[in-house]
C-alpha positions in Angstrom: 75.1 107.9 74.6 73.3 110.7 76.2 73.6 111.9 79.9 70.6 114.6 81.5 71.6 115.9 84.9 69.5 116.1 87.8 71.0 118.0 91.1 69.9 117.1 94.4 70.0 118.0 98.1 73.3 118.3 100.2 75.8 118.1 97.3 74.4 115.1 95.3 73.8 114.8 91.6 71.6 111.9 89.7 73.2 111.4 86.2 70.5 109.5 83.6 72.6 107.9 81.3 71.0 106.9 77.9 72.7 104.3 76.1 71.5 103.5 72.7 69.9 99.9 71.7 72.4 99.6 69.1 75.2 99.7 71.3 73.6 97.3 73.9 72.4 94.9 71.3 76.5 94.9 70.6 77.1 94.7 74.5 74.5 91.3 74.5 76.3 89.7 71.4 79.6 90.2 72.8 78.4 88.6 76.1 76.9 85.4 74.0 80.4 85.1 72.7 82.3 85.0 76.2 79.9 82.3 77.3 78.8 80.3 74.6 82.0 78.1 74.9 80.8 76.9 78.5 77.1 76.2 77.1 75.7 73.1 76.6 72.3 72.0 74.9 71.1 69.1 73.9 71.3 68.3 70.0 74.1 70.8 69.9 78.1 70.6 70.0 79.2 72.6 73.2 79.9 76.4 71.8 78.0 75.6 69.0 74.5 76.9 70.6 72.7 79.8 68.9 72.1 82.6 70.7 68.4 82.5 70.1 68.2 79.2 71.3 69.7 79.8 74.5 67.6 82.8 74.7 64.4 81.0 74.4 65.5 78.2 76.9 67.0 80.5 79.5 64.7 83.9 78.4 65.9 86.7 77.0 67.8 88.6 80.2 70.2 85.5 80.0 72.8 87.8 79.2 71.7 91.0 80.3 73.9 91.6 83.6 77.0 90.4 81.8 75.9 93.4 78.7 74.9 95.7 81.9 78.6 95.1 83.1 80.4 95.5 80.4 78.2 98.6 79.6 78.2 100.5 82.5 82.2 101.5 83.4 82.5 103.0 80.0 79.4 104.8 79.9 79.7 106.1 83.2 83.0 107.7 82.7 81.8 109.5 79.5 79.0 110.7 81.2 80.5 111.9 83.5 83.1 113.7 82.0 80.2 115.0 79.7 78.2 116.2 82.8 80.7 118.9 83.8 80.1 118.2 87.4 83.2 117.8 89.9 82.2 114.3 91.4 84.0 113.4 94.6 82.2 109.8 95.3 82.2 106.4 93.9 78.8 105.9 92.0 75.7 104.5 93.0 74.6 102.6 89.8 71.0 101.8 89.4 69.4 100.2 86.2 66.2 101.7 84.8 65.3 99.7 81.5 67.1 96.9 79.9 65.1 95.0 77.6 66.4 93.8 73.9 65.5 95.9 71.3 65.5 99.3 73.3 67.9 101.7 75.0 70.0 100.5 78.0 69.0 103.1 80.6 70.9 103.5 84.0 71.2 106.3 86.7 74.6 106.8 88.6 74.0 109.1 92.1 76.9 110.4 92.9 78.2 113.5 95.5 79.8 116.6 93.8 82.1 119.1 95.5 80.2 121.0 98.2 79.9 124.7 98.4 82.5 126.1 100.5 81.1 129.1 102.9 84.5 130.6 104.2 84.4 132.2 107.5 87.7 134.0 109.0 90.5 132.6 107.3 93.3 135.9 107.6 94.7 137.0 111.2 93.4 133.7 112.9 94.6 133.2 116.4 97.1 130.0 116.8 99.6 129.3 119.7 103.0 131.2 119.8 106.0 128.3 119.4 109.0 128.7 121.2 111.5 129.0 118.9 114.6 129.8 121.6 117.7 127.6 121.7 118.8 127.3 125.7 122.6 126.3 126.3 121.1 122.5 126.8 119.8 121.7 124.1 123.2 122.9 122.1 125.3 120.4 124.4 122.3 117.9 123.6 123.0 118.0 120.3 126.6 117.9 120.5 126.2 115.0 123.0 124.5 113.1 120.2 127.5 113.5 117.7 129.8 112.4 120.6 127.9 109.4 120.8 128.3 108.8 116.7 131.7 108.8 116.9 132.2 106.6 120.2 134.1 103.2 120.3 134.1 100.4 122.0 136.6 99.3 123.9 137.7 96.0 125.8 137.6 96.7 129.7 140.0 94.8 131.7 141.0 96.6 134.9 138.0 97.1 136.6 135.1 95.8 137.1 131.6 95.8 134.9 129.6 99.1 135.9 125.9 100.4 134.4 126.6 101.2 130.7 129.1 98.8 129.8 128.2 95.4 127.7 128.9 92.0 129.2 129.4 89.1 127.0 128.0 86.2 129.0 127.0 82.8 129.4 123.9 82.0 131.8 122.2 78.9 132.5 118.5 79.3 134.7 117.3 76.8 136.8 113.8 76.9 139.5 114.3 74.8 142.2 117.2 73.7 140.7 115.6 72.4 137.1 117.0 74.4 134.0 113.7 75.6 131.8 113.4 76.1 128.2 115.1 79.5 127.2 116.6 79.6 130.4 120.1 79.0 128.9 122.4 80.9 126.3 126.1 81.2 125.2 128.1 84.1 124.7 125.3 86.6 124.8 125.9 90.7 125.0 123.9 92.5 127.6 124.0 96.2 127.7 123.8 96.8 131.6 121.0 99.2 132.4 119.4 98.5 129.1 116.3 97.1 131.0 115.9 94.1 128.2 116.4 91.4 130.8 114.2 90.6 133.9 114.0 92.8 136.5 116.9 93.1 139.0 119.2 91.0 136.4 121.2 93.4 135.3 122.1 95.3 138.7 123.3 92.0 140.4 126.1 92.1 137.4 127.8 95.3 138.4 130.9 94.9 140.1 131.4 91.2 138.6 135.1 91.4 136.7 135.8 89.4 133.3 136.4 85.2 134.0 134.3 85.8 137.1 130.8 83.6 137.8 128.1 85.3 139.8 125.1 83.7 141.3 122.2 85.9 139.8 118.5 85.7 142.1 115.2 86.6 140.3 111.9 86.3 140.2 109.6 86.4 136.8 107.2 89.1 136.6 103.6 88.0 137.3 102.9 89.5 133.6 105.7 87.6 132.0 104.8 86.4 128.5 105.3 82.4 129.8 102.8 81.0 131.9 104.8 78.2 133.5 107.5 81.1 134.7 105.4 83.9 136.0 106.2 85.1 139.4 108.3 81.9 140.0 111.7 82.5 141.5 115.0 81.7 139.3 118.9 81.5 139.9 121.1 82.2 137.0 124.6 81.3 137.0 126.3 83.9 134.9 130.1 84.1 134.0 131.3 87.2 132.5 133.5 86.3 129.8 134.6 89.7 128.5 133.6 93.5 129.4 132.9 95.9 126.7 132.9 99.9 127.4 131.6 103.0 125.5 134.6 105.5 124.7 133.6 108.9 123.4 136.1 111.3 122.1 137.0 113.9 124.1 135.0 117.6 123.1 138.0 119.6 122.3 139.3 121.4 119.0 140.0 118.4 117.4 136.5 116.6 117.6 135.3 120.0 116.1 137.5 119.2 113.4 136.6 115.6 112.7 132.7 116.0 112.8 132.5 119.9 111.3 133.9 122.5 109.0 135.2 124.4 112.1 138.5 124.4 113.7 137.3 125.0 117.4 134.7 123.8 119.6 133.5 127.4 120.1 133.2 127.8 116.1 131.1 124.5 116.0 128.7 124.9 119.0 128.0 128.0 117.4 127.2 126.6 114.8 125.3 123.9 116.1 122.8 126.4 118.0 122.4 128.2 114.7 121.2 125.1 112.9 119.0 124.5 115.9 117.5 128.1 115.4 116.9 127.2 111.8 115.0 124.2 112.8 113.0 125.5 115.3 111.9 128.4 113.0 110.6 125.9 110.3 109.1 123.5 113.1 107.3 126.9 114.1 106.5 128.0 110.7 105.1 124.6 109.8 102.9 125.0 113.7 101.4 128.1 112.7 100.9 127.1 109.2 99.0 123.7 110.2 97.3 125.1 113.2 96.1 128.2 111.0 94.7 126.0 108.6 92.6 123.8 111.1 91.3 127.4 112.6 90.2 128.3 109.4 88.5 125.2 108.4 86.9 125.5 111.9 85.3 128.5 111.0 84.1 127.5 107.5 80.5 126.5 107.0 80.3 123.2 104.6 78.2 120.3 104.1 80.3 117.1 103.0 77.9 114.8 101.4 78.1 111.4 103.1 79.2 109.3 99.9 82.2 111.9 99.8 83.2 110.9 103.2 82.7 107.1 102.3 84.9 107.4 99.6 87.9 109.4 101.4 87.8 106.8 104.1 87.8 103.9 101.6 90.7 105.5 100.2 92.6 105.8 103.3 92.2 102.4 104.1 93.2 101.2 100.5 96.3 103.6 101.2 96.8 101.3 104.7 96.5 98.4 103.0 99.3 99.5 100.4 101.8 100.4 103.1 101.3 97.4 104.9 101.7 95.0 101.7 105.2 97.0 101.0 105.8 95.8 104.6 105.3 92.4 103.8 101.7 92.0 105.8 98.3 91.4 104.2 95.0 93.2 105.1 93.7 89.9 105.5 96.8 89.2 108.4 96.3 92.6 109.8 92.6 92.4 110.5 93.1 88.9 112.0 95.9 89.9 114.8 93.7 92.8 115.5 90.3 91.5 115.3 89.2 94.2 113.3 87.0 94.4 109.8 87.1 96.7 106.9 83.8 97.9 107.4 85.2 98.7 111.1 88.5 100.4 109.9 86.6 102.5 107.5 84.2 103.8 110.1 87.1 104.6 112.4 89.2 106.6 110.1 86.0 108.8 109.0 86.9 111.6 111.7 90.7 112.3 109.9 88.8 111.8 106.7 86.6 114.6 107.4 89.2 116.8 108.7 91.2 115.9 105.2 88.3 117.3 103.7 87.8 120.0 105.0 91.1 121.6 105.0 91.3 120.7 101.5 88.2 122.5 100.4 88.9 125.4 102.6 93.0 125.9 100.7 90.9 125.3 97.5 88.8 128.3 98.4 91.1 130.5 100.0 93.4 130.2 96.9 90.2 131.0 94.2 89.3 133.8 96.8 92.8 135.3 97.2 93.3 134.5 93.5 96.6 132.5 94.1 98.4 131.0 91.0 101.0 128.7 90.6 103.3 129.3 87.8 105.3 126.9 85.2 108.1 127.7 86.9 106.6 126.7 90.4 105.8 123.4 88.4 109.7 123.3 87.4 111.0 123.5 90.4 108.7 120.9 92.0 109.4 118.4 89.1 113.0 119.2 89.5 113.1 118.4 93.4 111.0 115.3 92.8 113.9 114.4 90.6 116.6 115.1 93.7 114.8 112.5 95.9 114.1 110.3 93.8 117.9 110.7 92.5 117.0 111.1 89.0 117.5 113.3 86.1 115.1 115.8 85.9 114.3 114.9 81.7 113.6 111.4 83.2 110.9 112.3 85.4 109.6 114.2 83.0 109.1 111.2 80.9 106.9 109.9 83.5 104.8 113.3 84.0 101.7 113.5 81.6 98.9 116.3 81.4 97.3 114.3 84.4 100.1 114.1 86.9 101.0 117.7 86.0 97.5 118.8 86.8 98.0 117.2 90.0 101.5 118.7 90.9 99.4 122.1 90.0 96.7 121.7 92.3 98.7 120.4 95.4 101.2 123.6 94.8 97.9 125.5 95.2 96.7 124.0 98.0 100.3 124.7 99.1 99.9 127.9 98.7 97.0 128.7 100.4 98.0 127.1 103.1 101.4 129.4 103.3 98.7 132.2 102.8 97.1 131.2 106.2 100.0 130.9 108.0 101.6 134.0 106.7 98.5 136.1 108.2 97.9 134.0 111.4 98.4 135.7 114.6 100.4 134.0 117.3 99.1 134.4 121.0 100.5 133.4 123.8 98.8 130.5 126.0 98.5 132.9 128.8 96.6 135.6 126.8 94.1 132.5 125.1 93.5 131.8 128.7 92.5 135.0 129.8 89.9 135.2 127.0 
């Protein structure tokens, strides 16, 4: 096999791949052997018809397509590697010559990684993020912890209030006639949750356990059941039990229960510190993301259409795998949403272009700035992977070959470039940007 490369415009290239006549003949013979069991010719037992007879009856090209399909994938992969091109799209195959006794020749048109002309990437302006932590935010965080440590208690000394959960039996009727779905027993309803028809929950406020009350409501015009839309209904509701959420008191004992601290003052100070760290990390990530976006916008890149098509297809395929992990097939999703594969690929193209631009710019920045990934960096990443999978490091390494290690290196290099841009970005108040 031999390959020649023709560089085309717009980051495209054409590989012309010549497969020897001997290899093509082997592929033809293999195609014949695969198909002969299904071939019937008068005078011969099924599966025993000589190849020459088949070719004479059906034409010399009877096995060409099968042979070509067998040759092309491996021949292309070998040619792509030999070419040394950085190919970023699926190939568009075109058969140039296919004839018994001659070389099999085909071309593969591919997109190659485009050149990147960097614009400004150091000192790009990004919005300044407020990292201050207010007293209200601290108390809100403590309130979350308080709610997590709450308990449900049965209320017997007062009527139901908003926020309580009432256990009810109810039966609904329209003009005195019961309707489907309007009756239930031992149903738990949190008052104020908005899970029932508007006005229903409010009418149960003030009801005592064991009491029955008539609740008058009108079904919304947009209600899902056609026969109930806009209809007035009366529900006979018996409250069997009232349950309230009891929150622990915010005192030193609470601090000792939920943290390593002895007092609420110490616990509150630690909550503030954690919020400050979280906000700092979020601000760092925002500075990095905004910086990369700005650097990508400032760069000049001519992304070839096949590269964009390939990335869009990958994104849709990844989405399909996520759906399958949740128990839904792509066919079901498209049926429910009225979409199709072509439309979905077109829809994700803007995001695909952003991804490609960002990645290409980061790779170029890493190259220009001489950023490197050390063996220690790779080892640390593998250790982090092992921790996330709850596995031993050596176990994870068993699944990581040279190709996977190279992917890890490339990802780490891109991360370093993004960090570099973020660290060198200039934060600007929104007011300053408006004035400009």
